[in-house]
N, C-alpha and C positions, 0 to 999 in steps of 0.2 A: 545242208550235212544232212547224209541219210545213214541212218542207226538201222536199220532193217536190212535182214542178211537177204542176200540174191537169191534166185532158185537155184545156182550152183551152189551158192555158198552153203544152202540149206540140205542140200544131195550128197555134200562133202559131210556136215555133220552127220548125217543119218548111215553115210558109210561110213564113220569112226565109231559113233555109239553100237553100231551092228558087230564091227570088230573087235573090241572091246569085251560086249558081253560073250563073244565067243574064246577069246585068246588068254585074257585074264584067268590065270590058274585059281580056284578055289580056295586054294588054302592059302593066297598071299592077299585076295581079298576080303577071306573073313580076318586074317590079320590086320588086315588098315582097319577094316569097322569095329572090330573089337579094340581097335589103339594096340595091339601086343607091341611089344619090342619086334624091328626088324633088323634081321643078320644084315651084316655086309653082302653072305649068299645071295637073300633076299632081294637085297639092294642090287646087285648085280644081275641074277637069274630076269629081273624083269626090264632091265638097259639092255640083256643082248634080246631077250627076245624083239623089242624093239628096234633093235637096230637088225635082226634079221630081217622084219620086214621093212626095213631103211625108213623107220618114222623117226629114229631117233635123235636128229640133227636137223629139223628140216630149216630152221634157219641158216647152215652153213649153205655156204658156195656152191653147186651143184656139184661144181668136177670135185669138190671133197666128201660127198655123201648126201649133199641138201637134199629138197624136195623140189623144189622152187616154187612152193606154196606162198600165198599171198600172208601179211600180217594179219589180215582176217581168221581165214582157215588155220594158219597157229595159234592165235588166240580160240580160236572154237576148241582146236585136238587139247590145249591144255586144260580147258574149260569141262571137256567131257574126259580125259582122265580123273578130273576133281572128283566131277559129279559119280561116277563109275567105282570110284576108292581104288584105285589103281598106287601100288606103292611110289612115295614119290622120287622122280631123278634129281639123284643129287647134283647141282646144279654147276659144282667148284668146275669142274673139267670141261663138259658139254656145254654149259652157257656162259661161262665166265672167263675161265683161262682161252678156251677155243676163241673167242670174240679178239682176247687179245692179240693173240699170235695171229688170227687175219690181217688185223690192223696192224701191229708194229712188227710179229714176230720176222725173223729171216728165215729164208725157205730151207734151211739147214733144220730149224727150228721146226718151222711145219710139218717136214716130212719128218721127223722124229717123234712127235709128241703125239700129232692130232690123228695116224690113222688108230694109235692105242686106245684114245681117249673115246674114238666112235663104236669101235668093239668090246669096250669095258673092260682091256687090258690093266687098264692103270686108273686106281681110286686119286682123287684129287681133294686137298683140302686148301683152306685158305688160311695164311699168316697175316691177321691186318692188328686186330688189337694187342695192345699190351695191356701191362699194371699201368693204371694212368694214363694211357694213351688211347682211350675207345673213341666215343663220337667226336673229342680232340684229338684226330688222326693223326695230325703234321709234327703234335710233339714225338713223335715214334723215338725209340731210345736204340733199338737192335743195330749193331752198328756193320759194315761190311769193309775191309779193312784190303784193299787189290793186293797182293803179292805175286808176280809174277805172272804165267797164265790160272790165277786163281782169286778167290775173292775167299779170305776167314770172316767168316759172321761169327758173331759172339751178343747175347743178349736171350730174350724171352717175349713168346707172343702166349696169349692166353683166351679163355674162350674158344677153342682151336676145334671147331663141328668138326667130328666124327676123324681126329687126327688118330687115333686108334686105329682105326681102319686104313688112311692113306699108304700108299707107295709113293708121291710127290705132292709137294707144297710150294704155293706161289707165294711169295713173301714181297713187300713194301719193309725196304733197311734204309739205314741212312749212311750213305759214302761221302758223304761231307759235310762237317758240321760246322763249316765256317761260313756258309752261306746269310745272307740277312736275312732270308724271308724262309720261315720251317719249311714250305711247303718244297724248297728248293734242295739239292743236296739229298733226296730219297732217290733208289733205285729198286726196281722191281726184277725179281730174281728166281728163277726154279729152282727146287731143293729136292733131289732124290733123298726120302723121309732113311732110306737106310746106311745114309753116310753118317761115320761114326763122327759123337761129338753130340747127337741129338738123343736127345730125352725127353718121352712124350709122359705124361703122367696125367692122368683122370682127375677131372671135378664132378663130385656127383653131389646133382644139384635136389632141392627139395622136395623132388616128384621122385626120387631115389633110382634115377636112372644115369645111366652114364655114356653121355651125347658130347659134351666141351672136354676140354683138357688144357693144362698149362705144356706149353713145347719152350724146351730150352735148347739153347745152341753152345757150345763151347767150344772154341775154335775149330770150327766146319768150313774144312778148305770144300768149297764150288767153284767148277769150272768156270771161265769168263765167259766161255760160249753160253750159259743158261742166264745172263744177262737178257732182259726182251728192253728194247726199244734200247734209248741212249742213257749214259750213267749220270745219275742225279737230274732225272727226267720220267721217274717214275711218278709222280704224281699228277702228270698226264695221262700215265696207264690206269693209275689208278681210279680217278674220272669218271672217261671212259667205262671201265669195268661196272664201277658204283651204278653210273645211270642204267644198265641190263640188270644187274640184280632188285634194283628197285621196280622194274615193272612187272615183275612177278611175282611180287608179295601179295596183289589182291587175293588172290585166290579164291575168287569168287564162286568155280565150281565145285570145289571142298565146304566151301560156305554153306553153297543150295545143300549139300546132302547134309550134312549137320543139322541144319535147319529142318529137314524133312524129319533126320531123326527128333530133334527137339518135339517138334508138333505129336510125333506118335508117343512118346515119351507122356508127353503132356495129357495125352486123349487116356493112355492107362493108367495115371496116377491120383489116387483120391483125395479130394483133400472138402472135410465137412459134408462128407457125403456124397460130394459129386464130382467128376471129371476136373482136373487142373486147371484144363482149357477155358473152364467156364467161369475160373476165376475170375474179375475183373481186372483186380492189378496184374496179375501175371498175364491174362491175355494182352495188355493195354501192351508190357515189356515186348511179349512176342511179336505182336502186329509192327511196334516202331521198329524193331531189328530186321523185318524183313520189309519194310520200305526203305530204312536204309542200306542191306542190301541191292534191293532194286535202283535203287538212288546212284551206287557206284558201279552195278552195270553198268548202265546209264552213260555212266561216266568214262568208264573203261573203251565204250564202243564211239564215244566223241574222240579219245585219242587215235582209235581204230584207224577209225574217218580221217583224222588228220594225217595220220603216217600213212593211208591208203592214195590220198589225193596229192600228197607234197613230197613222198619217198623219204620225209627228215626224218630221226626218232624225236620223239616229244623232248620238251625244255624241261626247266625243273619243274613245273609245277604237274610233271608225271608225280612226285614224293605226294600227292591227293591219291594218288592209287594207295600207297606204304600208309600214309597213316590211317585210311578211315577203313582198309583194306583188313591191317592188322587188330583194329578197335572193333569191328567186328567178331572177329576171331574170337575174341575175347570175351567179348559178350554173351556170346552161346556159350562159351565152358560155363561164364557166370550163372546162366540162365538153367542150363543141364545139371548144377548143382544145386540150385531152387529145387528143381524138380523131385529130384532124388531127394532132398535133405540129409538128416543122418545117416542113410544108406548109402551115402557116399562115402565110404570108407577109405583112407591111406594108406590103403595095404592089398593085398590079394586074396579074397575070402572066397572058395567056390564051392558051393551048395545052398541049399532055399529056406535053411533056415533062417527068418528076421528077415525075409527076402534078398537077402544079401548075395549075389551072384557075381561072376567073373565079369561081366560089363560093368555093372553099377561099382564095383570095387577100384573102376579105372578113371571113372570120374574127376577124383578128386586128384590124383597124380596128373590129372591131363591139365587140369585146373591151373595148376603150380606150374606147368612147363610153359604153359600157353602167355604168362606173366612175360616173357623174353621177348615175345613177337612187336612188343613197340618198342624195343629197344636195337636187336638187328641191325643189320642195314641203315645203322645210321638212325637214333632213338626218333621218335616221333617231332618231341621238341623243338633238336635238330631240323627235323624236315619242315616243322614251321618256319624257323628261322629262313631256310633256304627259298621258298617260298614268297615271304617278306621279302627277301630282299632281292631276288632275281626275277620274280613276275608279279609283282606287287610294286618294286621302285621303295620300299620305305628303308 
């Protein structure tokens, strides 16, 4: 096992780092650094900058705009973006729907959707969770009834991230309720969000932000050609897609950036007449999370080495990255709150009075927002069950 970067990989890292420093717009960098709201235009502007450089979809096949980067180069790129503080690349089109289309889509579907995904012309969202069907996704109830050359879809999706920005949604729907296993009878369908009968209603979370939504389908007619793979075989597609999703939830580069911020904050904050970083209890927590982050990075490199040697995607144990990555993200927000103390107020307050400024006033909402990281992409409790069953045989 080789966990070190080669000379070529180090040169690639330096190239990516230099390009990001020169091409990431300052206003976007400042928004990310200050935890400011990113609009649809902000997200798509960064997407299009990367598309122009041909760095938007390195994992895609070369004939569709991919880069022929190795898995290690793709990892380096993602982590350098996280460390530099770029806006997130919304994964629903580039990293989720597109791999599904490459694996299961028809040629017509690929030609129709992939170029628009690549150029950022269509904004996608994911329609999986429903009321009562989150981690137990196979219990979903949204129905799709075949009527001639259309499906008629009725039901509800919930916690739908950025649905209010989206042009398209990919959905799991139930096309046959008579199957003995709940995982059977589910299909994977692409739906235009402008179709009559679709209603998007915001869900305002406790951080005050509008990121997720309820989406209602009231007899929505969707052409049969928007079905991906076979009818009633959508669970196969869903499992494939979730593997891609969980590989990218560790966010090691972004956590490294936040760790640097936390250390800087702890040096500035004074407690009992000395910098907070000199407080033994706080320093123990700080260094503990740094050690855990280093261990996570090594674990990620182990997966990369495995993929580099075998050419195969990781198995169920990739859930380790999701569990530890999201828990570290949450711990960092908790320590930020401890460092600031009562100045981490849950509202926007600009000014020097009392030491409150625009940055510290974003920490409490961010802490609240990061409670969700251990739930999305399959809750961490479910991930532990997956590891126990699929990897440990328990």
